[in-house]
C-alpha positions as CSV (number, residue, x, y, z in Angstrom):
1,X,0.2,0.0,0.0
2,X,1.4,3.6,-0.8
3,X,1.6,6.4,1.2
4,X,-1.2,8.0,-0.7
5,X,-3.3,5.0,0.0
6,X,-3.2,5.6,3.6
7,X,-6.0,4.1,5.4
8,X,-7.6,5.6,8.8
9,X,-9.7,3.5,11.4
10,X,-11.5,4.3,14.6
11,X,-10.6,2.6,17.8
12,X,-13.8,0.4,17.7
13,X,-12.9,-1.0,14.2
14,X,-11.1,-4.5,14.4
15,X,-7.4,-4.6,13.5
16,X,-5.1,-7.0,12.8
17,X,-1.8,-7.9,15.0
18,X,0.5,-4.9,14.8
19,X,3.6,-4.6,17.0
20,X,5.2,-1.4,18.2
21,X,8.6,-0.5,16.8
22,X,8.8,3.0,18.4
23,X,6.8,4.9,20.8
24,X,6.6,8.8,20.9
25,X,8.0,9.8,24.1
26,X,8.7,13.1,26.2
27,X,11.6,14.3,28.5
28,X,11.1,14.4,32.2
29,X,10.3,17.8,33.7
30,X,13.9,17.9,34.8
31,X,15.3,17.4,31.4
32,X,13.5,20.3,29.5
33,X,16.8,21.5,28.2
34,X,16.3,18.4,25.8
35,X,12.8,19.4,24.5
36,X,13.9,20.4,21.0
37,X,14.8,16.6,20.6
38,X,11.3,15.4,21.1
39,X,9.1,18.1,19.8
40,X,9.9,20.9,17.3
41,X,10.6,24.0,19.1
42,X,11.3,26.1,15.8
43,X,11.8,29.8,17.4
44,X,11.8,28.6,21.1
45,X,14.9,30.4,22.5
46,X,14.6,33.3,19.8
47,X,16.2,31.6,17.2
48,X,13.6,31.6,14.3
49,X,14.5,29.2,11.3
50,X,15.7,31.2,8.4
51,X,13.1,32.5,5.8
52,X,13.7,31.7,2.2
53,X,15.4,34.8,1.6
54,X,17.7,34.7,4.7
55,X,18.5,31.0,3.7
56,X,19.5,32.3,0.1
57,X,21.7,35.2,1.4
58,X,23.7,32.8,3.7
59,X,24.1,30.4,0.6
60,X,21.7,27.9,2.4
61,X,18.8,25.7,0.8
62,X,15.4,27.1,1.8
63,X,13.5,24.2,3.7
64,X,9.8,24.3,3.8
65,X,8.3,23.7,7.2
66,X,5.6,21.5,8.2
67,X,4.5,23.7,11.4
68,X,4.7,27.2,13.0
69,X,7.3,27.7,15.6
70,X,6.0,27.1,19.1
71,X,7.5,27.3,22.6
72,X,7.5,23.8,24.8
73,X,6.5,23.9,28.1
74,X,7.0,21.2,30.9
75,X,3.2,21.6,31.8
76,X,2.4,20.5,28.5
77,X,3.9,17.1,28.9
78,X,1.2,15.0,30.6
79,X,3.6,12.0,31.1
80,X,6.0,10.0,29.3
81,X,4.0,9.2,26.3
82,X,1.1,12.0,26.7
83,X,1.1,15.8,25.6
84,X,-1.3,18.5,25.0
85,X,-1.6,20.9,22.3
86,X,-2.9,24.5,23.3
87,X,-6.1,25.8,21.5
88,X,-5.1,27.4,18.2
89,X,-1.5,26.0,18.2
90,X,0.6,23.3,16.2
91,X,3.0,20.8,17.6
92,X,5.3,18.9,15.1
93,X,7.1,15.5,16.0
94,X,9.4,15.9,13.3
95,X,12.1,15.7,15.7
96,X,15.1,13.5,16.8
97,X,13.5,11.2,19.1
98,X,10.1,11.1,17.7
99,X,10.3,11.2,13.8
100,X,10.4,7.8,12.2
101,X,13.8,7.0,10.4
102,X,12.0,5.1,7.4
103,X,14.9,5.0,5.0
104,X,16.9,2.7,7.7
105,X,14.0,0.5,8.3
106,X,13.6,0.1,4.4
107,X,17.4,-0.6,3.9
108,X,18.2,-2.8,6.9
109,X,15.1,-4.7,7.7
110,X,12.4,-6.8,6.1
111,X,9.6,-4.7,6.7
112,X,7.8,-3.2,3.6
113,X,5.2,-1.0,5.3
114,X,4.5,0.5,8.7
115,X,1.7,2.0,10.6
116,X,1.1,5.3,12.7
117,X,-1.2,5.1,15.4
118,X,-2.2,8.0,17.2
119,X,-4.7,8.3,20.4
120,X,-6.3,11.6,20.8
121,X,-9.1,13.4,22.6
122,X,-10.4,16.9,21.6
123,X,-10.9,18.5,18.2
124,X,-8.0,19.4,15.5
125,X,-6.0,17.9,12.8
126,X,-3.4,15.3,12.5
127,X,-1.1,15.6,9.6
128,X,1.4,13.2,8.3
129,X,4.5,14.2,6.4
130,X,7.6,12.4,4.8
131,X,10.6,13.5,3.5
132,X,13.0,12.2,0.7
133,X,16.8,11.9,0.7
134,X,17.0,15.6,-0.5
135,X,15.4,16.8,2.7
136,X,12.2,18.0,0.5
137,X,8.9,17.8,2.5
138,X,5.7,15.8,1.3
139,X,2.2,15.8,2.8
140,X,0.9,12.3,3.2
141,X,-2.2,12.5,4.8
142,X,-4.7,14.9,6.5
143,X,-7.1,13.4,9.5
144,X,-9.8,15.3,11.0
145,X,-9.6,14.6,15.0
146,X,-13.2,14.8,17.1
147,X,-13.5,13.6,20.7
148,X,-11.9,10.2,21.7
149,X,-10.3,8.7,18.5
150,X,-7.7,6.5,17.8
151,X,-6.3,7.0,14.3
152,X,-4.4,4.5,12.4
153,X,-2.6,5.1,9.2
154,X,-0.8,2.6,7.1
155,X,2.3,3.8,5.6
156,X,4.4,2.2,2.6
157,X,8.5,2.0,3.1
158,X,9.1,1.6,-0.8
159,X,9.8,5.5,-1.4
160,X,12.9,5.6,0.9
161,X,15.7,4.0,-0.9
162,X,18.3,6.7,-0.2
163,X,16.7,8.5,2.8
164,X,13.8,10.0,4.2
165,X,11.6,10.2,7.4
166,X,8.2,10.0,8.4
167,X,6.6,12.2,11.0
168,X,3.4,13.8,12.1
169,X,2.1,17.2,13.4
170,X,-0.9,18.0,15.7
171,X,-3.1,21.0,15.1
172,X,-5.5,22.0,18.0
173,X,-8.7,23.9,16.8
174,X,-10.3,26.4,19.4
175,X,-10.3,23.9,22.1
176,X,-7.3,21.8,23.8
177,X,-6.3,18.9,21.8
178,X,-4.8,15.8,24.0
179,X,-2.6,13.1,22.8
180,X,-2.7,9.9,24.9
181,X,-0.2,8.1,22.9
182,X,1.4,7.6,19.6
183,X,3.3,4.6,18.0
184,X,5.1,3.6,14.9
185,X,3.9,-0.3,14.3
186,X,4.8,-2.9,12.2
187,X,2.3,-6.0,10.7
188,X,2.4,-8.9,13.0
189,X,3.8,-11.5,14.1
190,X,6.5,-10.2,16.0
191,X,10.0,-11.7,15.8
192,X,10.6,-14.2,18.3
193,X,11.8,-12.5,21.9
194,X,15.2,-11.9,22.3
195,X,17.6,-11.5,25.3
196,X,20.3,-8.9,25.9
197,X,23.1,-8.5,28.6
198,X,23.4,-4.6,29.1
199,X,27.1,-4.2,30.0
200,X,28.7,-1.0,31.5
201,X,32.4,-0.7,31.7
202,X,33.5,1.8,34.6
203,X,36.5,3.3,36.0
204,X,35.8,5.4,39.2
205,X,32.6,7.1,37.7
206,X,30.2,5.9,40.5
207,X,27.7,8.9,40.2
208,X,27.2,8.4,36.4
209,X,26.6,4.7,37.1
210,X,24.2,5.1,39.7
211,X,22.1,7.7,37.7
212,X,21.7,5.4,34.8
213,X,20.9,2.5,36.9
214,X,18.3,4.6,38.5
215,X,16.9,5.7,35.2
216,X,16.8,2.4,33.9
217,X,15.0,1.1,37.1
218,X,12.3,4.0,36.7
219,X,11.8,2.8,33.1
220,X,11.1,-0.9,33.7
221,X,9.7,-1.0,30.2
222,X,13.0,-0.6,28.9
223,X,14.4,-3.6,30.4
224,X,11.9,-6.0,29.4
225,X,14.2,-8.0,27.3
226,X,17.3,-7.3,29.5
227,X,18.4,-10.5,31.2
228,X,21.1,-9.1,33.0
229,X,22.6,-5.6,33.8
230,X,26.6,-6.3,34.2
231,X,28.7,-3.6,35.5
232,X,32.6,-4.5,34.8
233,X,34.1,-2.3,37.8
234,X,37.7,-1.6,37.1
235,X,38.2,1.2,39.5
236,X,39.3,1.9,43.2
237,X,36.0,3.9,43.9
238,X,34.0,0.9,44.0
239,X,30.2,1.0,42.9
240,X,29.0,-1.6,45.2
241,X,30.4,0.6,48.1
242,X,28.6,3.8,46.8
243,X,26.1,5.3,49.0
244,X,22.6,4.7,47.6
245,X,23.8,1.5,45.7
246,X,21.8,-0.9,47.9
247,X,18.5,1.0,46.7
248,X,19.2,0.6,43.1
249,X,20.1,-2.7,43.2
250,X,17.0,-3.7,44.9
251,X,14.9,-1.3,42.5
252,X,16.4,-3.7,39.4
253,X,14.7,-6.8,40.9
254,X,18.0,-9.1,40.7
255,X,18.9,-8.0,37.3
256,X,22.3,-6.4,38.4
257,X,25.7,-8.2,38.4
258,X,28.9,-6.6,39.1
259,X,32.3,-8.0,38.3
260,X,35.4,-6.4,39.8
261,X,38.4,-6.6,37.7
262,X,41.8,-5.1,37.2
263,X,42.0,-2.0,34.7
264,X,42.2,-3.6,31.6
265,X,40.9,-0.6,29.8
266,X,37.6,0.0,27.8
267,X,38.9,-2.8,25.6
268,X,38.8,-5.6,28.5
269,X,35.9,-4.3,30.1
270,X,33.8,-4.6,27.0
271,X,35.5,-7.8,26.1
272,X,34.1,-9.1,29.4
273,X,30.6,-7.9,28.5
274,X,31.0,-9.6,25.4
275,X,32.3,-12.7,27.0
276,X,29.5,-12.9,29.8
277,X,27.0,-12.3,27.4
278,X,28.0,-15.6,25.3
279,X,28.4,-17.7,28.3
280,X,24.9,-16.8,29.8
281,X,23.1,-17.5,26.4
282,X,21.9,-13.7,25.6
283,X,21.2,-13.0,22.0
284,X,22.9,-9.7,22.4
285,X,25.3,-7.6,24.3
286,X,24.6,-3.9,24.7
287,X,27.8,-2.1,25.5
288,X,27.7,1.2,27.4
289,X,30.3,3.9,28.5
290,X,30.0,5.0,32.1
291,X,30.2,8.7,31.6
292,X,27.0,8.9,29.8
293,X,23.3,9.8,30.5
294,X,21.1,7.4,28.7
295,X,17.5,8.0,27.1
296,X,16.1,4.6,28.3
297,X,13.9,4.3,25.5
298,X,16.9,3.8,23.1
299,X,17.5,0.3,24.7
300,X,14.3,-1.0,23.3
301,X,14.5,0.8,20.0
302,X,18.2,-0.7,19.4
303,X,16.8,-4.2,20.3
304,X,13.8,-3.9,18.1
305,X,15.6,-2.7,15.1
306,X,18.0,-5.5,15.3
307,X,15.6,-8.1,15.7
308,X,13.8,-6.9,12.4
309,X,17.2,-6.8,10.5
310,X,17.7,-9.3,7.7
311,X,20.8,-10.7,8.9
312,X,22.6,-10.3,12.2
313,X,23.5,-6.4,12.6
314,X,25.5,-4.5,15.0
315,X,23.2,-1.5,15.9
316,X,24.8,1.6,17.8
317,X,23.3,4.9,19.1
318,X,24.0,8.4,18.3
319,X,26.1,10.5,20.7
320,X,24.9,14.0,22.1
321,X,27.0,16.4,24.0
322,X,26.6,16.1,27.7
323,X,27.4,19.7,28.4
324,X,25.2,21.1,25.5
325,X,22.3,18.9,25.3
326,X,20.7,19.7,22.1
327,X,24.2,19.1,20.2
328,X,24.7,16.1,18.5
329,X,28.3,14.9,18.0
330,X,28.1,13.1,15.1
331,X,25.4,11.6,12.8
332,X,27.7,8.4,11.7
333,X,31.4,7.7,11.1
334,X,33.7,5.8,8.7
335,X,37.2,5.0,8.6
336,X,39.0,6.7,6.0
337,X,40.9,3.8,4.0
338,X,43.8,6.2,2.9
339,X,44.4,7.8,6.2
340,X,42.9,5.2,8.8
341,X,41.1,8.0,10.6
342,X,37.6,8.5,11.6
343,X,35.6,10.9,9.3
344,X,32.2,12.0,8.4
345,X,30.4,10.0,5.6
346,X,28.8,13.1,4.1
347,X,30.8,16.3,3.3
348,X,27.8,18.7,4.3
349,X,27.4,16.9,7.7
350,X,28.1,19.3,10.6
351,X,29.7,17.8,13.6
352,X,28.1,19.2,16.8
353,X,24.8,20.1,15.3
354,X,22.6,21.9,17.3
355,X,19.1,21.0,17.0
356,X,18.0,23.9,19.0
357,X,19.0,26.2,16.0
358,X,18.2,23.7,13.2
359,X,15.7,20.5,13.8
360,X,15.2,17.7,11.8
361,X,12.8,19.2,9.2
362,X,15.3,22.4,8.8
363,X,18.3,20.2,8.2
364,X,18.3,18.9,4.4
365,X,21.5,16.6,4.8
366,X,20.0,14.7,7.9
367,X,17.3,13.2,5.6
368,X,19.9,11.2,3.7
369,X,20.5,7.8,5.1
370,X,24.1,7.5,6.3
371,X,25.9,4.1,6.1
372,X,28.8,3.7,8.7
373,X,31.8,1.4,9.0
374,X,31.2,1.5,12.8
375,X,29.8,2.9,16.0
376,X,31.0,4.2,19.2
377,X,30.8,1.9,22.1
378,X,29.1,4.7,24.3
379,X,26.1,2.5,23.3
380,X,26.3,-0.4,20.8
381,X,24.3,-3.6,20.4
382,X,26.2,-6.6,19.0
383,X,24.7,-10.1,18.3
384,X,26.4,-12.8,20.2
385,X,26.3,-14.8,17.1
386,X,28.5,-12.2,15.5
387,X,30.7,-12.6,18.8
388,X,31.1,-16.3,18.3
389,X,32.2,-16.1,14.8
390,X,34.6,-13.1,14.9
391,X,35.8,-12.8,18.4
392,X,35.8,-10.5,21.3
393,X,37.4,-7.0,21.2
394,X,41.2,-6.6,20.6
395,X,43.3,-6.4,23.9
396,X,44.4,-3.0,23.1
397,X,43.5,-1.1,26.3
398,X,41.6,1.7,25.0
399,X,41.1,3.6,21.6
400,X,40.1,2.3,18.2
401,X,38.5,-1.0,19.5
402,X,35.4,-0.2,18.5
403,X,36.4,1.0,15.1
404,X,38.5,-2.1,14.5
405,X,35.5,-4.3,15.7
406,X,33.3,-2.6,13.1
407,X,35.6,-3.0,10.1
408,X,36.3,-6.9,11.4
409,X,32.6,-7.3,11.3
410,X,32.2,-5.6,8.0
411,X,35.2,-7.8,6.5
412,X,32.9,-10.9,7.8
413,X,29.7,-9.7,5.9
414,X,28.1,-7.9,8.8
415,X,27.2,-4.6,9.0
416,X,27.0,-1.6,11.4
417,X,24.0,0.8,11.7
418,X,24.0,4.0,13.6
419,X,20.4,4.3,14.4
420,X,18.8,7.7,14.6
421,X,16.3,8.2,17.5
422,X,18.3,6.0,19.8
423,X,21.2,8.2,21.7
424,X,23.1,8.9,25.0
425,X,24.6,12.2,26.2
426,X,28.5,12.0,26.5
427,X,31.2,14.6,26.9
428,X,32.0,15.7,23.5
429,X,35.7,15.3,22.2
430,X,35.6,19.1,21.7
431,X,35.8,19.3,25.5
432,X,38.4,16.7,25.8
433,X,42.0,16.3,24.3
434,X,42.8,12.8,24.3
435,X,45.5,13.1,21.6
436,X,48.1,14.4,24.3
437,X,49.2,12.9,27.6
438,X,48.4,9.2,28.5
439,X,45.9,8.3,25.6
440,X,48.5,9.3,23.0
441,X,50.4,6.1,23.1
442,X,47.2,4.0,22.7
443,X,45.8,6.7,19.7
444,X,49.3,6.2,17.7
445,X,49.7,2.4,18.4
446,X,46.1,1.2,17.9
447,X,45.5,3.3,15.2
448,X,48.7,1.8,13.2
449,X,47.5,-1.5,14.1
450,X,44.3,-1.1,12.5
451,X,46.2,0.1,9.5
452,X,48.5,-3.0,9.3
453,X,45.5,-5.1,9.4
454,X,42.8,-3.5,7.2
455,X,44.6,-0.6,4.8
456,X,44.0,-1.5,1.2
457,X,47.1,0.7,0.3
458,X,50.8,-0.2,0.2
459,X,52.5,0.4,3.3
460,X,49.5,1.8,4.8
461,X,48.9,4.8,2.6
462,X,49.0,8.1,4.5
463,X,48.6,6.7,7.9
464,X,52.3,6.3,8.6
465,X,53.2,9.8,7.2
466,X,50.4,11.3,9.3
467,X,51.9,9.6,12.1
468,X,55.3,10.8,11.8
469,X,54.0,14.5,11.0
470,X,52.1,14.1,14.4
471,X,55.1,13.3,15.9
472,X,56.9,16.3,14.7
473,X,54.0,18.5,15.7
474,X,54.0,17.2,19.1
475,X,57.8,17.8,19.5
476,X,57.9,21.2,18.0
477,X,54.9,22.3,20.4
478,X,57.1,21.1,23.4
479,X,54.8,18.3,24.4
480,X,57.5,15.9,24.9
481,X,55.8,13.4,27.2
482,X,53.2,13.0,24.3
483,X,56.0,12.6,21.6
484,X,57.7,10.1,24.1
485,X,54.5,8.0,24.2
486,X,54.0,7.9,20.6
487,X,57.7,6.6,20.0
488,X,57.0,3.9,22.4
489,X,53.9,3.2,20.6
490,X,55.8,2.5,17.2
491,X,58.5,0.6,19.0
492,X,55.7,-1.9,20.6
493,X,54.1,-2.5,17.3
494,X,57.7,-3.6,15.6
495,X,58.1,-5.9,18.7
496,X,54.8,-7.8,17.4
497,X,51.4,-8.5,18.9
498,X,52.2,-11.4,21.2
499,X,52.3,-9.4,24.3
500,X,49.3,-7.4,24.1
501,X,47.3,-9.6,26.6
502,X,50.1,-9.6,29.0
503,X,50.6,-5.7,28.7
504,X,47.0,-4.9,29.3
505,X,47.3,-4.2,33.1
506,X,51.0,-2.8,32.8
507,X,51.2,-0.5,29.9
508,X,48.9,2.4,31.6
509,X,51.2,2.2,34.8
510,X,54.4,2.5,32.8
511,X,53.1,5.4,30.7
512,X,52.1,7.5,33.8
513,X,55.6,6.8,35.4
514,X,56.9,8.8,32.2
515,X,54.4,11.3,32.1
516,X,55.2,12.3,35.8
517,X,58.8,13.2,34.5
518,X,58.0,15.7,32.0
519,X,56.6,19.3,33.2
520,X,54.3,19.2,30.1
521,X,51.9,16.9,31.6
522,X,52.1,17.9,35.3
523,X,49.0,19.8,35.7
524,X,48.5,22.3,38.7
525,X,44.8,23.7,39.4
526,X,46.2,26.7,41.6
527,X,46.4,29.7,38.9
528,X,49.4,31.1,41.2
529,X,51.3,27.8,40.9
530,X,53.5,29.2,38.2
531,X,55.6,32.4,38.0
532,X,54.1,35.1,36.3
533,X,54.6,35.5,32.5
534,X,56.9,37.8,30.8
535,X,54.0,40.6,30.4
536,X,55.8,41.8,27.2
537,X,54.8,38.8,25.5
538,X,51.4,38.4,26.8
539,X,48.2,40.2,25.5
540,X,45.2,40.2,27.8
541,X,46.1,37.5,29.7
542,X,46.8,35.1,26.7
543,X,49.5,34.6,24.3
544,X,50.3,36.6,21.3
545,X,49.5,33.6,19.1
546,X,51.0,33.4,15.5
547,X,48.7,32.5,12.7
548,X,48.8,29.1,10.7
549,X,51.8,29.2,8.0
550,X,50.5,29.0,4.5
551,X,51.2,26.3,2.1
552,X,53.5,28.6,0.2
553,X,55.4,29.6,3.5
554,X,55.2,26.2,5.1
555,X,58.8,24.8,4.1
556,X,60.7,27.8,5.1
557,X,58.7,28.6,8.3
558,X,59.2,24.7,9.2
559,X,62.7,24.6,8.7
560,X,63.4,28.0,10.5
561,X,61.2,26.9,13.4
562,X,62.8,23.3,13.5
563,X,66.2,24.9,13.5
564,X,65.5,26.9,16.2
565,X,63.8,24.4,18.4
566,X,66.5,21.7,18.1
567,X,69.7,23.9,18.1
568,X,68.8,27.4,19.8
569,X,69.7,27.5,23.4
570,X,67.1,28.4,25.9
571,X,67.9,31.5,28.1
572,X,67.9,31.3,31.9
573,X,65.2,33.9,32.0
574,X,62.9,31.6,30.0
575,X,63.8,28.7,32.4
576,X,62.7,30.4,35.4
577,X,59.7,32.4,34.2
578,X,57.2,31.4,31.2
579,X,57.2,33.7,28.3
580,X,53.7,33.4,27.8
581,X,50.3,31.9,29.2
582,X,48.3,30.4,26.4
583,X,44.7,29.4,26.6
584,X,43.7,25.8,25.5
585,X,42.0,27.0,22.2
586,X,45.4,28.9,21.3
587,X,47.5,25.7,21.9
588,X,48.2,25.1,18.3
589,X,51.7,23.6,16.8
590,X,52.3,26.6,14.7
591,X,51.8,29.1,17.7
592,X,53.2,27.2,20.8
593,X,56.4,26.3,18.7
594,X,57.4,30.0,18.7
595,X,58.0,30.0,22.3
596,X,60.9,28.6,24.7
597,X,58.5,28.4,27.7
598,X,54.7,28.7,28.2
599,X,52.2,27.9,30.6
600,X,49.2,25.8,28.7
601,X,46.0,25.4,30.0
602,X,44.4,21.9,29.7
603,X,41.3,21.2,27.7
604,X,38.7,21.1,30.6
605,X,40.0,24.2,32.1
606,X,40.8,22.5,35.5
607,X,44.8,23.2,35.5
608,X,47.7,24.3,33.5
609,X,51.1,22.7,32.6
610,X,54.4,24.3,31.9
611,X,56.0,24.0,28.6
612,X,59.6,24.1,28.2
613,X,61.8,23.9,25.5
614,X,64.5,21.1,25.7
615,X,66.4,21.0,22.3
616,X,68.6,17.8,23.3
617,X,65.3,15.8,24.2
618,X,63.5,17.2,21.0
619,X,66.5,16.0,18.8
620,X,66.2,12.5,20.6
621,X,62.5,12.2,20.4
622,X,62.8,13.2,16.5
623,X,65.5,10.7,15.9
624,X,63.6,7.6,17.6
625,X,60.7,8.6,15.8
626,X,62.5,8.7,12.5
627,X,64.2,5.5,13.1
628,X,61.1,3.8,14.1
629,X,59.1,4.9,11.2
630,X,61.6,4.1,8.7
631,X,61.6,0.3,10.1
632,X,57.9,0.1,10.3
633,X,57.8,1.2,6.6
634,X,60.7,-1.4,5.7
635,X,59.0,-4.3,7.6
636,X,55.1,-3.1,6.7
637,X,54.3,-6.2,4.6
638,X,55.7,-8.8,7.3
639,X,54.2,-6.9,10.2
640,X,50.7,-6.8,8.4
641,X,50.9,-10.4,7.7
642,X,51.9,-11.2,11.2
643,X,49.0,-9.1,13.0
644,X,46.3,-10.3,10.6
645,X,47.3,-14.0,11.5
646,X,47.7,-13.3,15.2
647,X,44.9,-11.0,16.2
648,X,42.1,-13.4,15.6
649,X,43.6,-15.7,18.0
650,X,44.0,-13.1,20.5
651,X,40.4,-12.2,20.3
652,X,39.2,-15.6,20.9
653,X,37.1,-16.5,24.1
654,X,39.2,-18.9,25.3
655,X,42.4,-16.5,25.4
656,X,40.4,-13.9,26.8
657,X,39.0,-16.2,29.5
658,X,42.8,-17.0,30.6
659,X,43.0,-13.1,31.0
660,X,39.9,-12.7,33.0
661,X,40.9,-15.5,35.4
662,X,44.1,-13.3,36.0
663,X,42.6,-10.3,36.7
664,X,39.0,-10.9,38.4
665,X,38.8,-9.6,41.7
666,X,35.3,-10.5,42.8
667,X,32.0,-11.4,40.9
668,X,28.8,-10.6,42.6
669,X,27.4,-13.8,41.4
670,X,30.2,-15.8,43.2
671,X,31.4,-13.4,46.0
672,X,34.4,-15.0,46.7
673,X,37.4,-13.2,45.4
674,X,39.2,-15.2,42.4
675,X,42.6,-12.9,42.2
676,X,43.8,-9.6,43.6
677,X,46.6,-9.2,41.0
678,X,46.9,-5.9,39.6
679,X,44.0,-4.0,41.4
680,X,44.2,-0.4,41.2
């Protein structure tokens, strides 16, 4: 049946069996800052959508709106699934959480059609819209509403080959219109019920964990098919000892289990979740970060979508910015085959897109279906049948484990889908700087591992050159601890993958010990902890930063800077007092490299460190980097063959089981401690 042939029935008419795919939901009263993700607010905070004339002046494509703007009020939401429309007003559900991502269901599932069911009371109009991959809006159906009414509209998925959504608007007449519930449904029968183990890896994030456990306990419908909630606690601040834990545990009705183990990083924690899900017979494992805030409805949406997929499929959620709740970090990611770097699938895609400024209906690129290589493990559902075939996470501690797993699954014929309408809130990368400090080692090592295993280009394409350039940038920026970690990373790659499991619990302590010897990674929170900067080189409390050199000048500029950094002496005055204070946003390699010493703020603003130029150390680091890189290039083919042959063995359940046996401290299912080795 086509969209134009949509049918409407009253609540008294007999209906066939229909299965709920997605409920229309609303935020809690305390979460009103997220309201634009549930209903279209349009001009709500004084930010009107651009008119056609304004859009053209800005070089934007004008988009026709399906409703006039309105302000969302907490009192209008009458519960999790009910809302009211004030007299004469209009509400659009063409929003992130409540529109229906029809093109994803068309592409990846067995469904041919869906049904929209809306229960209302009062008088008004129900208008159904759809879009295409270009973001063009098309009206599908207009239904008059009177009294108590259940409107049921069948909708075809055929037109959504490349993109597009369904959504609906409600328009109240002179009196108030109420919506008791609305659902997107599929023809029955439903797929066989599936079970899922929900696993959270945590390291000293007890407040986040307790908050998410309370959220889940307060939304028991989201846990209907969750057989076990598993917390893999790898920290010293134990969740089981936190205030309020026993109440949360009781509220979850026996579903909560805690395993305490040594700090094996994200990959070790998530691998434990995969392992236990396979052991307990779950159909899926749902991996989640600890420092997130979840939308509980996402749990059932991921599982429902996965159950309808044509073949076993990894289904992941999107990530919103925890500190800017309406900003979407990214709509999907792929791995550049030439650079082995994450990138966005669409050129026009905007990282950090703010739904308060431009909602779904006003954002054309968001209507095109985005196919991805992987989904971040902030929230990702993986079938255990896939895990049994391709193995668990790589034993790499942290970074690139999720991207590698997506690439590995794809190589075995299993796709990853980043599903719109399922999401968590997480601190965005813009508020972090994990390319410096202790995480730099893992970024460098694991990225090159992925290049060795998956790059289709000779000697890794641009990946090795990019790594060498990064070493140069960090060294010129006086980030010597970061550069040292990156040198170690390539050295460890050259040593082969055999010791990855054995080094899981020991690599981070080794790196932290090294970082403590470098002033650029010793952060002090007291603004008076450092000598006052030399005022003649400061402007308004921040450094006089240099502009980025142009392509025409980059070679002579680089040679001059390199010569000064490696050979020029550092004056005693600059050793005793920093030349400048540099804010984090000004901490660019082309500006910091022009100083001999500077106090530089960290990404989250909690402290600063003192960068001090050391020509001898810089020469040593660049020499080691060049030597290791040359060896990596020379041995590339042999190393690639070794990693491709060895890594599958290191990812098996049997090998991981041995690692877990060595590092398990306790299991709430079996209270007796197994081992205390490596506890931090």
